[in-house]
Structures are given as C-alpha cells and as structure tokens.
N, C-alpha and C positions, 0 to 999 in steps of 0.2 A: 763344547769343544773350543779350541783356540781359534782366534780370528782367521789364521791362515788355513784352518782345516776345512774351509769351504771346498778347497781344491782336493783335500785328502779323502773326502767322503767316497768318491768313486774308487780310489785306491783301496780303501778298507773293504768296501763291498766286493771288489774284484778279488782281493786276497781271501776273504771269507768263502767266496764261491769256489775258488781254486782249492782251498783247504778241504772243502766238502767233497769235491771231485776226487782229490788225491787220497782221502782217508775214509770217506763215508760218514764222518762225524759232522753234524750240523753245528755251525757257529753263527751267532747273532750278535751284531755290534750294538752296544747301548751307549749313546753319547753321554758325556759328562753333563750333569744338570747346570753347572755354572763353570765359567772359565777359571783356570788356576795358573799361578805362576810356575808351578811344577807339574809336569805330566803326572798321572795319566791323562790321555786325551779321551777318556771314556773307558769302557770295559768290553771284553768279549766273553759272551756266555756260551758255553759248550754243552750241548745236549748229549749225554752219554747213554740215553735210553733208560727205560724202567724208572722214570722220574728223577734220575740222577743228573744234577746240573753242577757245572764248575765254572767259576767266573774269575778272570784275570784282568787287572788293569792294563791298559793299552798305551803304548807310546808309538807315534807314527814318525817314520823317517822315509822321505821319498826315495832316498838312496843311501846305502851303507857300503861305501866303496873304500873306506880307509879304516885301518885297524884302530886308529885313535878314537873312532866313534864308539868302539866297544867299551872303553874305559868310562865314557860318559854314561852309558847305560848301567854299567856296574855301580857307579856312584849313585845314580838315581834309585836303584834297587836298595842300596844301603840307606839312603835317606827315607825312603818309603817304608822300609822294613818288611818288604815282601817282593815276590817275583813279579816281573813286568813282562808282558807279551810285546815283542817288537813286531810291528806290521810295516812292511816295506815293499818296494816294487820288485826287487830281485836280490837274492842272496847267492853268490858264487860258491862253489864247493869249498874253496879255501876259507872264505868268510864264514861259511856254515860251520866248519870245523873250529874256527876261532871262537865263534859265538857259543858253540856247544861246550868248549873247554872252559868257558867262563860261566856256564850254567845260565845262559840267556835263551829264553824261549823265543821262537820267531815263526812267522808265516809270511809268504810272499805271493805275488800275483801269478807266479809260475806253478805254484803247488808245492814248493819246497817247504819243509816243516821240521822243526825240532821242538818237541813239546812233551812234557810229562804231565799226564792227567791221572786222576785216581784210577788205578787198575788199567792204565794204558800208557805205553811209551811210544810216541810217534816220531819217526825220523826219516825224512825223505829228502834227498839231495840229488843234484845233477840235472834237474829239469831246466830246460832252456828258458831264457827270458822271453816273455810274450812279444811277438812282433809289434813294433810301434809303441811298446810301453803302455802306460796307463794314461788316458786323456786327462789333462789338467784342468779342463773346463768344468764348470758346475752343471750338474744335471738339470735340465729344464723342468723335469717332472718333480723337482724339489719345491717348486713354487706352489702356493695353495691352490690356485686354479687348475694347474696341471695335475695335482693330486686328486682333485675332484674328477677329472677326466679318467685317470687311472682307476679310481674307485668304481666308476660306472662300467668300465671295461671288465674289472674283476667280478662285479656283481652280475654282469651279463656278457660273458665272453663272446657271444654271438654278434655283439656290436662291432667287434673288430673287423668283420667282413662287410659292414655297412658303409655307405657313403659318409664322408666327414660331416656333412650337414646333419645327418641323422644322429651321429654320435654327439654333436654339439647340442642338439635338441634334447637328447636323453640325459646328458650330463648337466644341462642348464648353463652352458658357457658359450662364449663367442666362437665362431668358426675358426678364427685365427689362433685361439687357444688350442683347439684340437690339432691344427696343423703343426704347431710347435711341439706339442706333447707326442704325437705319433712319430714325427721326424726323429725326436730324441730317443724314443723307445726302439725304433728301428735301427738307428745308428749304434745304440749300445747293445743290441742283440737280445733285448728283452722281448721284442716282437719280431717275428720273421714272416716271410712270404713263402707259402707252400708251392708245390709243383702245379697246383691248380690256380695259382695267382692270388689266392686269398690270404689275408693276414691272420696270424694266430700267435698265441703266446709261445715263445720258444725257450723261455727260462722261467717257468712258473714259480719255482721255489724262490728265486731271486726277486720276482715281482712281489710276492707275499712279504718277504723280508724287508724289501725297500719301502713298501707302503706302510707296513706296521712300524718301521723305524722312524719314518719322516712325518707321519700323521701327527703324533703328539708334539713334534717340534715346530712344524710349519703351518698346519691347518687347524688343529684343535684350538690353539691360542687365539685364532681369529674369530671363533664362534661366540656369539652372544650367549651368556649363560646366567642362570639364577639358581640360588640354593634355598632349600626349604627344610623344615622339620616336619615329620609326619606324626600324627596323634596315635596311629596304629602301625606297628612294625610290618605287618603283613598286608597293608593296604593294596599293594600292587599285584598280589597273587591272583586275585580273581577279577581284576578290572579289564574291561574290553578296551584296550588301547587303540584299536582301529577306529573306534568312535571319536577319539580325540586326536587322530592323525599323529600318533606317537608310537615309538618303539623303544624297547629296552636295550641298553648297552651295558658294558662293564660287568660287574659282579652279578647283578640280577639276571642278565641275559645268560651268563655262564651257569647260573643255578639251573636254568631251564635246559641248557644245551649239554652241560657236563654232568649234572645231577650229583655232584660230589662236593659242591661248594655252597656254603650258606652265606647269602649276600648280607654284608654289613652296611654297604652304601648302595644307593639306588641311582643309576644313571639313566636318563631318558633323553631321546632325541625327538624333537617335535617341530612343528611348523613355526612355532614361536617359543622363546624362552619363558614366556608368561601365558601359557594356555589357560585362560580364565576358567573355562568350564571344568577342566581337569583339576585345577587347583581347588576349586570349590567342592567338587564331588569327592575328592580324595582327602579333603580337610587338611591341606598343606599350609603351613605357616612360614612366611618369609624368615629366613635365618641365614646370615652370611657364612655360618659355620655348620649348617645343617647337613644331614647325611643324604639328602636328596638333591641331585643336581639335574636341572633341565637345560639342555643345550639346543641352540638353533640348528635344525637339520641342515646339512650342507648339500644334500642331493634333492632334486625335484621330486615332488610327490608322485609324479607319473613314472619315475624310474622303475622298471620291472626287473626284479632279480630273476636269474635263470631258475633258481631253486629256492623255495621258501622252507627253511629248515624248521622253523617253529613260528606259530602265530605271534605277532607282537614283539618279535625279536629282530634286532638289527642284523645285517649281514655278518657272518662269522669273522671276516677279516677285520671288521671294525671292533667286534667284541674282543678278538685276539689282541689288537693294538691297545685297546683300553686296559686290558688285564696286564700286559707287559709293562705298560707305562707306570703302573703302581710300584713295580719292583718288589712286591711282597711274594714270598715263596709260595704261599697257598694259591695266589692268583697266577703265578708263573706256571705252576703245575696244571692248573685248570686250562691255561692258555695252550700248553703243550697238548693236552687231550683234545681241545677244540681243533687245533691244527691237524692232528693226526686223523681226526674223524671227518672234518669238513673241508680242510684246505690242502691235504697232502697230495691229492690226485690231480694231475694235469687235466684241465677242462677240455 
C-alpha cells in the first residue's frame, strides 16, 4: 500500500465491515505487495459463496465531496484498463448517482454501495455517515507484538476474561503490550464488555479478517526462517511433530483440515528455525529455494488453544492467513473452507 495508507487501513476495514452488514456478502482486503505510482492501493476480494470469488483493485479516498474527483477515477480506470473499487468514508446520495452514472463501483463506511458482481447487482444509498467518521490513527494491534496478543486471544478466547497479567504470560509479551492491545481492541469495538462485566469478542468476523490480513504484513516477516528440500515428498505425513515441538501451517495443515488440497509446499512452525533433531530425522537438506520452510514459532509453547482441531496442526486462523497470503486460487478456496468450518462461529 502507499505510504499514506497507514491511516487508510482502518477506513478500509470499516468499509468492508459495513458492506458485509448491508449486503451479507463478505469482503476481504488484500494489500498491494509493493507500492505503486498509480493505484490500486491493493484489492478487495468478494466471497460470493459456493467457491465463487471476485476481486477488484481498490483506490482509497478519505473523502469524495467534489464531482471533479470522479473524472480522476474515470481516468485511472482507463489507464488500468479495468474497473476499480472506490473505498471512501462517505458517499452522499448525489455523489452516489454521479459515481453510478460513470460506472464507478464504491463502498463506504456507512454501508452505501454501488457494485456489480457476477450474478449480483448491489446498490444501497441514503445511509447516513457514521458519527465521528473513521479514526485516522493507526491501529495499535497492527504492530507485531500486539498481533501476538490478538493471536493468543483468538486461540483461547477465555483469556479475554482473565487479568491482563495472565494474558501477558499466555502470549509471552510484556504487560504494557497487553494494556495497549486491549485498549485498542475495546476502543475500536472488536472487544466489548458484557452485562456481567466480562470482556468478549464483539466483532468476531472483523477480528479474523484483521489478523489474517495483518499477519503476513507485520508479524510473519519478523520471524526467523530457514528453507529445506526433502528427500521424500511425504516425509511429514506420519511424523510425530509433537516430539519436535513443531506444528504444520499453510498447505500441509490445510491438507489435514480441508482434505481437498494436496500440499506442494510444507510450512512448519517450531521453537527454532533449525530444529536439529527434526532436520536429521526427516533428512531435510538446506536449500534457499526449497519447498520446506521452518519458521520460528511466535507464541509460547505453553499457550493452550481452546480447541485442538487436529494433532500437529497450527491454529486454523494461522493456517487461514498462510493460505490467503499465497494468493493462489486453490489455496484461497481451501482457506474459505477452513474459515467456514473452524472460524465462522463466534466463540
């Protein structure tokens, strides 16, 4: 994404959430891998159900209050040679009509929409601008350490009701990190406080979307990793990973969870990126371009997940993020199935 888009991330997530609430169609933002002189600022992937996905490039405008802005977007579409999705804070009824007349798709944080998808024409106007607008500050949970806190809470939602010190111990972070992360989650409405005074997730789908989107951008690049080549392609199938303090992620985990994906690359999370005993027993050979990647685990060995979905497999939200990060259609389809089966229901 562009440099200024640090402030736009909250706007994009708010617009995607409002779009889902207004239409029932789920949207996931995929940041651009590298900055560009010309938008798009990434893309928006729409899940139409039954494995059908539609993706549009995104251009972000914090405000579209002048008709002259419309011609700039028309020109952008001409240069790109394809439709662009405008994501903005608010579109008035008059502006909505102007955008529609120019065949410009848009969504905003109020839930106003003009969008043509395969087998679906969505047009919602007249919703009022959200009170206070969209916060312009960066979400604190976008930092690697706060993402570690959020992962611990996703893996074990019961921790939300625990003292901050217990959360810090479970996540393996400083107490001050938990203070910052929880304050941010509460302020942005991802975590709420029930009538009994206990904290709980109040926007579970947004929590899953945010973690899966930010993990490959902010946390994964910080993890030490090594690549290897295996002498046998099925070496990982019958191995007792618990013995080596390791779990599967990515395609290999999806093969065990979704059962309809044949893993071509093997991702492992372990206490060390060079687990000597595992490397020797599996006969792995160091290779910078190898199909096996071992990453340093970012959560403490003592973190207990509320539910173990399969032995030797990482939490589904991590597998989901790994798969989406590849951008490959077969992996995206497996990610959708994993979300529906393991992540769809509010804990």
